[in-house]
C-alpha positions as CSV (number, residue, x, y, z in Angstrom):
1,M,0.0,0.0,0.0
2,P,1.5,3.4,-0.9
3,V,2.1,5.8,1.9
4,S,-0.6,8.4,1.8
5,Q,0.6,12.0,1.4
6,T,-0.6,15.5,0.8
7,D,1.7,17.4,-1.5
8,R,2.3,21.1,-1.4
9,T,4.6,23.2,-3.6
10,I,6.7,26.2,-2.5
11,T,8.3,28.6,-4.9
12,Q,11.2,31.0,-4.5
13,H,10.6,33.5,-7.3
14,A,13.6,34.9,-9.2
15,D,12.9,38.5,-8.3
16,T,13.0,37.8,-4.5
17,G,16.0,39.0,-2.7
18,S,18.4,36.3,-1.5
19,G,19.4,36.1,2.2
20,P,21.1,33.6,4.4
21,S,17.8,31.8,5.2
22,Q,16.4,31.8,1.6
23,P,17.1,29.2,-1.2
24,P,18.6,30.4,-4.5
25,A,16.2,32.3,-6.7
26,G,13.8,30.2,-8.8
27,T,13.9,27.1,-6.5
28,R,10.8,24.9,-6.4
29,A,10.2,22.2,-3.8
30,T,7.3,19.7,-3.2
31,I,6.4,19.1,0.4
32,A,4.8,15.7,1.2
33,Q,3.1,15.1,4.6
34,L,3.7,11.4,5.2
35,F,2.8,8.6,7.6
36,A,-0.8,9.5,8.4
37,T,-2.4,7.3,11.1
38,P,-6.0,6.1,10.3
39,V,-8.6,6.1,13.1
40,A,-12.2,5.1,12.4
41,R,-15.1,6.4,14.5
42,T,-18.7,5.2,14.1
43,L,-21.9,4.9,16.2
44,C,-23.4,1.4,16.6
45,P,-26.8,1.4,14.9
46,F,-28.3,-1.0,17.5
47,A,-26.6,0.5,20.6
48,A,-29.9,1.3,22.3
49,E,-30.9,-2.4,22.0
50,V,-27.7,-3.8,23.6
51,N,-25.9,-1.3,25.8
52,D,-28.0,-1.5,29.0
53,L,-28.1,-5.3,28.8
54,L,-24.3,-5.5,28.2
55,A,-23.6,-3.0,31.0
56,A,-25.6,-5.1,33.5
57,R,-23.9,-8.3,32.3
58,I,-20.5,-6.8,32.6
59,L,-21.2,-5.4,36.1
60,D,-22.3,-8.8,37.2
61,E,-19.2,-10.5,35.8
62,A,-17.0,-7.8,37.5
63,G,-18.5,-8.6,40.8
64,V,-17.3,-12.3,40.7
65,G,-14.4,-12.7,38.4
66,A,-12.8,-9.4,37.4
67,K,-9.1,-8.7,37.5
68,D,-8.3,-5.7,39.6
69,F,-5.2,-3.9,38.4
70,G,-5.4,-1.1,40.9
71,Y,-6.0,1.5,38.1
72,K,-9.1,-0.3,36.6
73,Q,-11.0,-3.5,36.6
74,E,-10.9,-5.9,33.6
75,T,-13.1,-9.0,33.1
76,A,-11.5,-12.4,32.8
77,G,-12.1,-14.8,30.1
78,E,-13.3,-14.2,26.5
79,F,-16.0,-11.5,26.4
80,T,-17.8,-13.1,23.5
81,A,-17.9,-16.4,25.3
82,W,-19.5,-15.3,28.6
83,A,-21.5,-12.2,27.7
84,G,-24.3,-13.8,25.7
85,P,-25.9,-13.3,22.3
86,D,-25.7,-9.5,22.5
87,A,-21.9,-9.7,22.8
88,L,-21.7,-12.0,19.8
89,R,-23.9,-9.6,17.8
90,L,-21.7,-6.6,18.7
91,S,-18.5,-8.5,18.0
92,R,-19.7,-9.5,14.6
93,W,-20.6,-5.9,13.8
94,V,-17.2,-4.7,15.1
95,C,-15.4,-7.2,12.8
96,A,-17.4,-6.1,9.8
97,V,-16.6,-2.5,10.5
98,A,-12.9,-3.3,10.9
99,G,-12.9,-5.2,7.6
100,R,-14.4,-2.3,5.7
101,F,-12.0,0.1,7.5
102,T,-9.0,-1.9,6.1
103,E,-10.6,-2.3,2.6
104,S,-11.2,1.5,2.4
105,L,-7.6,2.2,3.3
106,V,-6.0,-0.3,0.9
107,A,-8.6,0.2,-1.8
108,M,-9.0,-3.6,-2.5
109,P,-10.7,-6.6,-0.9
110,L,-9.1,-8.2,2.1
111,A,-8.1,-11.3,0.2
112,E,-6.4,-9.4,-2.5
113,A,-4.7,-7.1,0.0
114,L,-3.3,-10.1,2.0
115,G,-2.0,-11.7,-1.2
116,S,-0.3,-8.5,-2.3
117,S,1.3,-8.1,1.1
118,R,2.7,-11.7,1.0
119,Q,4.0,-11.2,-2.5
120,R,5.7,-8.0,-1.4
121,E,7.4,-9.8,1.5
122,G,8.5,-12.6,-0.7
123,E,6.3,-15.2,1.0
124,Q,4.6,-18.1,-0.7
125,A,0.9,-17.8,-1.2
126,Q,-1.1,-19.7,1.3
127,G,-4.8,-20.3,1.1
128,E,-5.0,-18.6,-2.3
129,G,-8.6,-18.1,-3.3
130,R,-9.9,-18.5,0.3
131,E,-12.0,-15.8,1.9
132,V,-10.2,-13.4,4.3
133,A,-12.1,-11.8,7.2
134,V,-11.4,-9.9,10.4
135,G,-11.6,-12.1,13.4
136,V,-11.3,-11.7,17.2
137,T,-8.1,-12.8,18.9
138,R,-9.1,-11.6,22.3
139,S,-11.9,-9.5,23.8
140,W,-12.6,-8.1,27.3
141,A,-14.5,-5.4,29.2
142,S,-13.0,-2.7,31.3
143,L,-14.5,-0.8,34.2
144,Y,-13.2,2.6,35.4
145,R,-14.3,4.2,38.6
146,A,-13.4,7.6,40.1
147,G,-9.6,8.0,40.2
148,D,-8.9,5.2,37.7
149,R,-6.8,5.6,34.6
150,H,-4.7,3.6,32.1
151,E,-1.3,4.6,31.1
152,A,-0.1,4.6,27.5
153,H,0.1,1.1,25.9
154,F,-0.5,-0.7,22.7
155,H,-1.7,-4.2,21.8
156,P,1.1,-6.4,20.4
157,N,0.5,-9.1,17.8
158,T,-2.7,-7.3,16.8
159,A,-3.6,-5.9,13.4
160,L,-6.4,-3.7,14.6
161,S,-7.6,-2.5,18.0
162,A,-11.2,-1.7,18.6
163,V,-12.8,0.0,21.6
164,Y,-16.6,0.3,22.1
165,Y,-18.1,2.5,24.8
166,V,-21.0,0.8,26.6
167,A,-21.9,3.1,29.5
168,A,-20.7,6.3,31.3
169,P,-22.2,9.3,33.0
170,G,-20.8,11.5,30.2
171,Q,-18.2,11.4,27.5
172,C,-15.5,8.8,27.5
173,E,-12.0,10.2,26.9
174,I,-9.1,8.4,25.2
175,D,-5.7,9.7,24.3
176,L,-4.0,8.6,21.1
177,L,-0.2,9.1,21.1
178,D,2.0,10.2,18.3
179,P,3.4,6.9,16.9
180,R,6.7,8.3,15.7
181,P,9.1,7.1,18.3
182,A,11.7,9.9,18.2
183,V,9.2,12.8,18.1
184,D,9.5,13.7,21.8
185,Y,13.3,13.3,21.9
186,Y,14.0,17.0,21.2
187,D,11.8,20.1,21.1
188,P,13.1,22.5,18.4
189,G,10.7,25.2,19.3
190,I,8.6,25.0,16.1
191,T,6.6,22.0,15.2
192,L,6.3,21.1,11.5
193,A,4.2,17.9,11.4
194,G,1.7,17.9,14.3
195,E,4.1,16.9,17.0
196,S,1.6,17.4,19.8
197,H,2.4,14.0,21.2
198,R,-1.2,13.0,21.9
199,V,-4.7,13.7,20.6
200,R,-7.7,13.4,23.1
201,L,-11.0,12.1,21.7
202,S,-14.3,12.3,23.6
203,C,-16.7,9.5,22.7
204,P,-20.3,9.0,23.8
205,P,-21.6,5.6,24.8
206,G,-22.5,3.7,21.6
207,E,-19.4,4.9,19.7
208,L,-16.8,2.5,18.3
209,L,-13.1,3.3,17.6
210,V,-10.9,1.2,15.3
211,F,-7.2,1.9,14.8
212,P,-3.9,0.0,14.2
213,G,-2.8,-2.3,16.9
214,W,0.6,-0.5,17.1
215,L,-1.0,2.9,18.0
216,K,-0.3,3.7,21.7
217,H,-3.3,5.0,23.6
218,A,-4.2,5.9,27.1
219,V,-7.2,6.6,29.3
220,P,-6.9,9.9,31.3
221,E,-8.0,9.9,34.9
222,F,-11.7,9.3,35.3
223,H,-13.6,11.5,37.7
224,D,-17.3,10.6,37.7
225,G,-19.2,8.7,40.4
226,E,-20.9,6.2,38.1
227,P,-18.6,3.6,36.4
228,R,-17.4,3.9,32.8
229,I,-17.7,0.6,30.9
230,S,-16.0,-0.2,27.6
231,I,-15.2,-3.3,25.6
232,A,-12.0,-3.9,23.7
233,W,-11.0,-6.3,20.9
234,N,-7.7,-7.4,19.5
235,L,-8.4,-8.2,15.8
236,N,-6.5,-10.0,13.2
237,Y,-7.0,-11.2,9.6
238,T,-8.2,-14.8,9.3
239,L,-8.6,-17.2,6.4
240,G,-12.1,-18.6,5.9
């Protein structure tokens, strides 16, 4: 897949006076903004049908088998296995959205994209002609109460990360960190390519986020009295 870019052209006209900070007269340069990070946001069309039921099921599960990390609670076991048919319905929708997300970025069906990637890497074709879909590697629910937070992290061995917001007294905040590893090593005083280090999104219950598994993200400190409930999926490409 080609790296997406937005080109701009700057021109130094011949009649412009030259100075120590100016290029020679008549110079033209094309500026390309590279390495954009895709993030999908969408509202679940059946959120009103499942959110309250899922929130109750997750709270029940948290009372008996949740892992308490000190900064949040996380359900044990596979979410789609214990949370019932509404969880399975939601997970299938999430996988479908994630598949369309990838296809829109690579501008080709998943099977063709996977085959092209393997050819580019010099790998032998495996399962040629078989259907490729997005599948769940792992899924879980998280509960945040007043004072809870989650420091920056990413999900290894994961093609796509998905987060769905089930319940909260207000907006659910998530920070997405600049993925360029050396961007915070030195502050030159002027930023040229959006080096703001993190972008904070505010999401209502019923909204889904999908982004690359390598993108670091964090949950800022939660302050409300009622719990914030979200579901996360690690997603990968599977052969049908």
